[in-house]
C-alpha positions in Angstrom: 112.8 180.7 40.0 112.6 179.5 43.6 113.3 182.1 46.2 116.2 181.4 48.6 116.5 183.1 52.0 119.7 183.6 54.0 120.3 179.9 54.6 122.6 179.1 51.7 121.4 176.4 49.3 118.1 175.7 50.9 114.9 177.0 49.4 111.9 178.3 51.3 110.0 175.2 50.1 112.7 172.9 51.3 112.6 174.6 54.7 108.8 174.2 54.8 108.8 170.6 53.8 111.6 169.7 56.3 109.6 171.4 59.1 106.5 169.5 58.1 108.4 166.2 58.1 109.8 166.9 61.5 106.3 167.8 62.8 104.9 164.6 61.4 107.7 162.6 63.0 107.0 164.2 66.3 103.3 163.4 66.0 102.1 167.0 65.6 100.6 166.2 62.2 99.6 163.0 60.4 99.8 164.1 56.7 101.0 162.0 53.8 104.1 163.0 51.9 101.9 164.3 49.0 99.9 166.5 51.3 103.0 167.9 53.1 104.6 168.7 49.7 101.5 170.5 48.4 101.2 172.4 51.7 104.8 173.5 51.4 104.2 175.0 48.0 105.3 172.1 45.6 103.1 171.3 42.6 101.1 168.2 42.3 103.6 166.8 39.8 106.4 167.0 42.3 104.1 165.6 45.0 103.6 162.5 43.0 107.4 161.8 43.3 108.3 162.8 46.8 111.7 161.1 46.6 112.9 163.9 44.3 112.5 166.4 47.1 113.4 164.1 50.0 116.7 163.1 48.4 117.7 166.7 47.6 120.8 168.2 49.3 118.8 171.3 50.4 116.1 169.2 52.1 118.8 167.1 53.9 120.7 170.2 54.9 117.5 171.7 56.4 116.7 168.4 58.3 120.2 168.5 59.7 119.7 172.1 60.8 116.5 171.0 62.6 118.5 168.3 64.5 117.6 165.3 62.4 120.9 164.0 61.2 123.1 160.9 61.7 125.1 162.4 64.6 122.0 163.3 66.6 120.6 159.8 66.0 123.9 158.3 67.2 123.7 160.4 70.4 120.2 159.2 71.1 121.1 155.6 70.5 124.0 155.9 72.9 121.8 157.4 75.6 119.3 154.6 75.2 122.0 152.0 75.3 123.4 153.4 78.6 120.3 154.6 80.4 117.3 152.9 78.7 115.1 150.0 79.6 116.4 146.6 78.7 114.0 146.1 75.7 115.0 149.6 74.3 118.7 148.9 74.9 118.4 145.6 72.9 116.7 147.5 70.0 119.4 150.2 70.2 122.1 147.6 70.1 120.4 145.9 67.2 120.7 149.2 65.3 124.4 149.6 66.1 125.0 146.1 64.9 123.2 146.8 61.6 125.1 150.0 61.0 128.4 148.4 61.6 127.6 145.3 59.5 128.0 142.9 62.4 124.4 142.0 62.6 123.6 138.5 61.6 119.9 138.0 60.8 120.0 134.3 61.3 121.2 134.6 64.9 118.8 135.1 67.8 119.2 137.8 70.4 118.6 135.4 73.3 121.9 133.7 72.7 123.9 136.9 72.8 122.6 138.5 76.0 126.0 138.2 77.8 127.8 139.8 74.8 125.3 142.6 74.7 125.6 143.3 78.4 129.4 143.3 78.1 129.1 145.8 75.2 126.9 148.1 77.4 129.5 147.9 80.2 132.2 148.9 77.8 130.2 151.8 76.5 129.5 153.0 80.0 133.2 153.0 80.8 134.0 155.0 77.7 131.3 157.6 78.5 132.4 158.1 82.1 136.0 158.9 81.1 
């Protein structure tokens, strides 16, 4: 049986693998999923199918606790859209369009520069309120 600590519904292994993933994303480590799973205490069988762990509720809950969740990502995208360099603002806008389903893959960004700038101005006004 896997030991659980005081964080309800997350196991110690889930906490370790979530921390390892965050460290990898931040560039502190450069391990593969298999290596991270084995180092977190998972068996080689589980390490061959990392999706089983990465899709688990406990793993996702631990990532959220560490600040890696949808709400945090939205805040970062908003900051980039308002204060970022133009090329980063365009990429952030692209992500917003994808999330909201208004992204058309056959359209080119060059033709929508005015729309994008108007969108940024609208966001700035909302944030300043």
